[in-house]
C-alpha positions as CSV (number, residue, x, y, z in Angstrom):
1,X,-0.1,-0.2,-0.1
2,X,1.5,3.6,-0.5
3,X,1.9,5.8,2.6
4,X,-0.4,8.4,2.6
5,X,1.2,11.5,0.4
6,X,1.1,15.0,2.4
7,X,2.9,17.9,3.5
8,X,0.7,18.1,6.6
9,X,2.8,18.2,9.9
10,X,-0.9,18.7,12.4
11,X,0.1,16.4,15.1
12,X,3.9,16.7,15.0
13,X,6.7,17.9,17.4
14,X,9.9,19.6,15.5
15,X,13.4,20.2,17.3
16,X,14.9,22.5,15.2
17,X,18.2,23.8,16.2
18,X,19.6,27.1,15.8
19,X,16.4,28.0,15.0
20,X,16.4,32.0,15.9
21,X,18.1,33.1,12.6
22,X,18.5,32.4,8.7
23,X,17.8,28.7,7.7
24,X,16.4,28.0,11.4
25,X,14.3,30.7,11.3
26,X,13.0,29.8,8.3
27,X,12.6,26.0,8.7
28,X,10.4,26.7,11.8
29,X,8.1,29.5,10.4
30,X,7.9,27.1,7.0
31,X,7.3,23.9,9.8
32,X,5.0,25.5,12.1
33,X,2.9,26.7,9.1
34,X,2.3,22.9,7.9
35,X,0.7,22.3,11.2
36,X,4.3,21.4,13.5
37,X,4.8,22.1,17.1
38,X,7.9,24.2,17.2
39,X,11.0,23.1,20.0
40,X,12.2,26.6,18.8
41,X,15.8,26.3,20.1
42,X,18.8,28.8,20.4
43,X,22.1,29.5,22.2
44,X,23.2,33.4,21.6
45,X,20.4,34.7,19.7
46,X,17.9,35.3,22.9
47,X,16.5,38.4,21.2
48,X,15.8,36.7,18.0
49,X,14.4,33.7,19.4
50,X,12.0,35.5,21.2
51,X,11.0,37.8,18.8
52,X,10.0,34.6,16.4
53,X,8.5,32.9,19.2
54,X,6.4,35.9,19.6
55,X,5.7,35.7,15.6
56,X,4.7,32.0,15.6
57,X,2.5,32.7,18.6
58,X,0.5,35.3,16.6
59,X,0.0,32.8,13.7
60,X,-1.5,30.2,16.6
61,X,1.7,27.7,15.7
62,X,2.6,26.3,19.1
63,X,5.8,26.6,19.9
64,X,8.8,26.5,23.0
65,X,11.9,28.4,23.5
66,X,15.3,25.9,23.7
67,X,18.2,27.8,24.9
68,X,21.1,25.7,25.4
69,X,24.5,25.1,24.3
70,X,23.6,21.7,22.6
71,X,27.4,20.9,22.3
72,X,27.4,20.2,26.3
73,X,25.8,16.8,26.5
74,X,23.9,17.9,29.9
75,X,22.1,20.9,28.0
76,X,21.5,18.9,25.0
77,X,19.9,16.3,27.1
78,X,17.6,18.8,28.7
79,X,16.6,20.8,26.0
80,X,15.1,17.4,24.2
81,X,13.7,16.3,28.0
82,X,12.2,19.9,28.2
83,X,10.2,19.4,24.7
84,X,9.2,16.0,25.4
85,X,8.1,17.1,28.8
86,X,5.7,19.6,27.4
87,X,5.1,18.2,24.0
88,X,4.8,14.6,24.6
89,X,6.6,13.4,21.8
90,X,8.9,13.9,19.2
91,X,8.6,13.4,16.1
92,X,11.2,15.7,13.7
93,X,15.1,17.0,14.5
94,X,16.8,19.6,12.5
95,X,19.8,19.5,13.2
96,X,20.8,23.1,11.7
97,X,23.2,24.6,14.3
98,X,26.8,25.5,13.5
99,X,28.6,28.0,11.5
100,X,31.9,29.7,10.4
101,X,33.9,30.0,13.0
102,X,37.1,31.9,11.3
103,X,38.2,32.3,8.0
104,X,42.0,30.6,8.2
105,X,43.4,27.7,6.0
106,X,44.3,24.8,7.6
107,X,48.1,25.5,8.2
108,X,46.8,28.5,10.2
109,X,43.5,27.5,12.4
110,X,44.1,27.4,15.8
111,X,43.6,23.7,17.5
112,X,40.6,25.8,19.6
113,X,39.1,27.3,16.7
114,X,39.2,23.5,14.7
115,X,37.6,22.0,18.1
116,X,35.0,24.8,18.4
117,X,34.1,24.3,14.8
118,X,33.6,20.7,15.6
119,X,31.7,21.4,18.0
120,X,29.2,23.8,17.0
121,X,28.5,22.3,13.7
122,X,29.0,18.4,14.7
123,X,29.0,17.3,18.4
124,X,26.0,19.4,18.8
125,X,23.7,17.3,16.4
126,X,25.3,14.3,17.4
127,X,23.9,14.6,21.1
128,X,21.2,15.9,20.2
129,X,20.3,13.2,18.2
130,X,21.5,10.6,20.2
131,X,19.4,12.0,23.0
132,X,16.3,12.3,20.5
133,X,16.9,8.5,18.6
134,X,14.5,7.2,21.4
135,X,11.6,9.3,20.8
136,X,11.8,9.3,17.6
137,X,11.8,5.3,17.1
138,X,8.8,5.5,19.3
139,X,7.0,7.1,16.7
140,X,7.6,4.6,13.9
141,X,8.0,7.6,11.7
142,X,10.8,9.5,13.2
143,X,12.4,12.3,10.9
144,X,16.0,13.8,10.8
145,X,17.2,16.0,8.4
146,X,20.5,17.6,8.7
147,X,21.7,20.6,7.4
148,X,25.4,20.8,5.5
149,X,26.4,23.1,3.2
150,X,28.1,23.4,0.0
151,X,31.4,23.6,1.4
152,X,31.3,19.9,1.5
153,X,31.8,19.7,-2.3
154,X,34.3,22.7,-2.5
155,X,37.0,22.0,0.6
156,X,35.7,25.4,1.8
157,X,36.8,28.2,-0.2
158,X,38.2,31.4,1.5
159,X,39.8,29.5,4.5
160,X,36.6,27.2,5.2
161,X,38.2,24.4,5.6
162,X,37.8,23.3,9.6
163,X,34.3,24.4,9.0
164,X,33.7,22.2,5.3
165,X,35.2,19.6,7.4
166,X,32.5,19.7,10.6
167,X,29.7,19.4,8.0
168,X,31.4,16.5,5.8
169,X,30.9,14.9,9.2
170,X,27.6,15.5,9.5
171,X,26.8,14.3,5.5
172,X,28.5,10.9,6.9
173,X,26.5,10.8,10.1
174,X,23.7,11.1,7.8
175,X,24.2,8.3,5.6
176,X,25.6,6.1,9.1
177,X,22.4,7.2,10.5
178,X,19.9,6.3,7.3
179,X,21.2,2.3,8.0
180,X,21.3,2.6,11.7
181,X,17.5,3.8,12.3
182,X,15.8,2.5,9.7
183,X,12.8,1.9,8.9
184,X,11.2,3.6,12.1
185,X,13.2,6.7,11.5
186,X,14.5,8.7,8.2
187,X,17.5,10.5,8.1
188,X,18.5,12.8,5.0
189,X,20.2,15.8,4.2
190,X,20.1,19.2,2.3
191,X,22.9,20.9,1.0
192,X,22.2,24.7,0.7
193,X,24.6,27.1,-1.7
194,X,25.5,30.5,-0.7
195,X,22.1,31.2,1.1
196,X,21.3,35.2,1.6
197,X,21.4,35.1,5.4
198,X,23.5,37.0,8.2
199,X,26.4,33.9,8.2
200,X,27.2,36.1,5.1
201,X,26.9,39.4,6.0
202,X,29.4,38.7,8.7
203,X,32.0,36.1,6.7
204,X,31.8,37.4,3.3
205,X,32.2,40.2,1.4
206,X,29.8,41.7,-0.8
207,X,32.6,41.0,-3.8
208,X,32.1,37.6,-2.6
209,X,28.6,37.3,-2.6
210,X,28.6,39.1,-5.9
211,X,30.9,36.2,-7.3
212,X,28.9,33.8,-6.0
213,X,25.8,35.1,-8.0
214,X,28.2,35.0,-10.7
215,X,29.2,31.3,-10.7
216,X,25.6,30.3,-10.1
217,X,23.6,29.0,-13.4
218,X,20.2,30.3,-12.0
219,X,21.5,33.8,-11.8
220,X,20.8,34.5,-7.6
221,X,22.4,33.2,-4.6
222,X,19.8,30.8,-2.2
223,X,17.1,32.5,-0.1
224,X,16.9,30.5,3.1
225,X,12.8,29.6,2.8
226,X,13.9,27.5,-0.5
227,X,16.0,25.7,1.7
228,X,12.7,25.3,4.6
229,X,11.0,24.1,1.5
230,X,13.0,20.9,1.2
231,X,13.6,20.4,5.4
232,X,9.4,20.7,5.2
233,X,9.5,18.0,2.1
234,X,11.8,15.4,4.0
235,X,10.3,16.2,7.5
236,X,6.5,15.2,5.7
237,X,5.4,11.8,4.6
238,X,5.5,13.4,1.1
239,X,9.0,12.0,1.1
240,X,8.1,8.4,2.3
241,X,10.4,6.3,0.7
242,X,13.8,8.8,0.7
243,X,16.4,8.0,3.5
244,X,20.3,8.3,3.2
245,X,19.6,11.0,0.3
246,X,21.3,14.9,-0.2
247,X,19.3,17.3,-2.4
248,X,21.6,20.4,-3.1
249,X,20.1,23.3,-3.0
250,X,22.5,26.0,-4.7
251,X,21.0,27.0,-8.1
252,X,23.3,24.4,-9.7
253,X,26.9,26.5,-9.0
254,X,28.0,23.1,-8.4
255,X,26.6,19.8,-10.0
256,X,28.0,16.4,-8.4
């Protein structure tokens, strides 16, 4: 029998890491509008998270603020437990937390910066996922979506090697979980290109952004909402037989 094909997430509960800004914010709005209860995680973006919480509330979307350093096992566990205590179950985990620590070639990258890059991009996803697995499995149809980066393909241009390596480990973890957790849980990933978010406002010059646009066949960079649409698809029953996949969202900038 063909499973029900729908984007409707009514009754589902989603934990979205790094949900306050950028891609995470767009994902929270997308999944919330589809009916999901949103576990709105943040670490340093408290004001933005509280603003998004009020925006969700105004749209009658249920949400819970989850402040935590997800690279700390105690805090990661507590965040998942808090969501379960409030919502009762967990259906979807979106591992979005992360970012570029500092642009530096590998030979110039300090051990501290290397470790921090792994912590915020990979260790946080590992700890969140590990705590969530029993709850996702209990639903019989859990979903994990990992947010990667185009740097996995490029090797981290302009000194982004540590970031690329960390995101690369998350790509491998996607494949591992897809085998280990099926059929009760499906695990997939999305690989955005250059997304017009504050990440690049901080780490990329206007000239770099324009060069990225020129390198893209569709003639522009990606919007966070376009990434969120792919995450919604992978979080829904519409993708019922997709497991271990990677969706490239870069306008054709790099073709595998």
